[in-house]
N, C-alpha and C positions, 0 to 999 in steps of 0.2 A: 504494500500500500504506500502510495506517495504521500509524504507529509504535506499538508496544505495550510496556508495562512491566507486569510481574507483580511486585507487591511487597506488603508489609504496611502497613496504615494506621499512620502515625506516632503517632496518638493512641490507638487502641484495639487494634491488632494484627490486625484482620480482613484477609483476603486481598483485594487490589484489582487488577483488570485495568483498565489505563487508558492513555490517550495522555499521555505525560510532558510534552508541550507544552501540554496543555489542562486537566489535572487540577488541582483546588485543592490547595494545599500550605501547609505551615507551615515555619518555620525550626527546625531541630534542629542545635545545635552549628554554626550558620552555614551549614548545607547545606539546600537545598530538599527537603522530604519530602512525598510524597503523603498525602492524607487521604481517607477514604471519604465517601460521601454523607451518612451519619448524623452523622459528626463535623463535616462542613462545616455541616450544618443547626444543630447545637449551637453551633458557633463563631459563626454568624450571630446566634443568640439571645443569646449572651453579649456579643460585641464590637460588634454592630450594633444593639443595643437602641435603638429609637426612630428608627433610620435605615433607609434602603432596604437590604435584604440583598444581599450579593454573589451573583451568579448562577453556576451551573455552566455552563460552555460546552458547546454541543452536541458530542457525540463525546468528551467527557472520560473517560467510563467505557465500557468495552467488556464486553459480556456474555461469559462464558467460552465459550459455544457459538459465538460469532462469531470467537473467536481462532484 
């Protein structure tokens, strides 16, 4: 069984269905908080400019109909 977390993106607030062990995250008040695909892509644009982007691990996001 795939572990599943239903939460809101720490950056934009959109609902995220994810595997808490695989989803990209940021630190908020010292705690790891999930971010959505769009915010991860934006993070790469800002923080990885000129470098290889960080990749989203397979299975990080779960489609709601798979939950």
